[in-house]
C-alpha angles and dihedrals in degrees: 000000000000093000091046093053091046092050092052090050090048092051090053092050091048092049092049092049092048091051090049092051094046100041106018089228128125117239124202089263093054091045090051092048090051090051097045103030105037109121097210141342111278120240119240118228125233088238116040092213091060100058115147117243090242091061098045115117092236090055091049091051094050092045091052091048091048092049091052091049089053091052091050092047092048095046116124109177152025101235120122093268090056092048090049091052092047102044114022092064091054096054108273110142120229092242091058093069114094110225092215091057092049091050092049092048091047092050092046090048091051093048090048090050091049091053093047099043101033102032094138094051120074122178125185096236089058096049111101132188102255092201097059115014098039094041092052091047093050093046090050091046092051091054091049092048090051089056091045090052091058091054095044093048089064093060120095 
């Protein structure tokens, strides 16, 4: 699930960069990356023909894209904070996230963490019937991801 969510975010970043290179126009994704991933506000020169390469708009765009790619590459989870880091800076609006999806991802992330970090400890309250509980969770999660895909596919 983590790799899948990262790959969707990467596709959006790649599409936004491609659009920027081909048309020289900022998409919502590029604008969001500039807003969320800019390191600092650029300084304006006294003479507009003497702008430093670090302050040029093109450089700012590519730096923001690079910063978002680094975040995607360094992602290690599927909890709401991870989703926020992956998708808000590429133009997804807060009201586009389905709360049920975020809860399912959070629960799945916690269960995954429990298995990884406490693999030698098993307690009866944590044992679930894999043929009913887990299957229902996964089927629900797949439906939520399908809806999420439709929203994410509109970002560029």
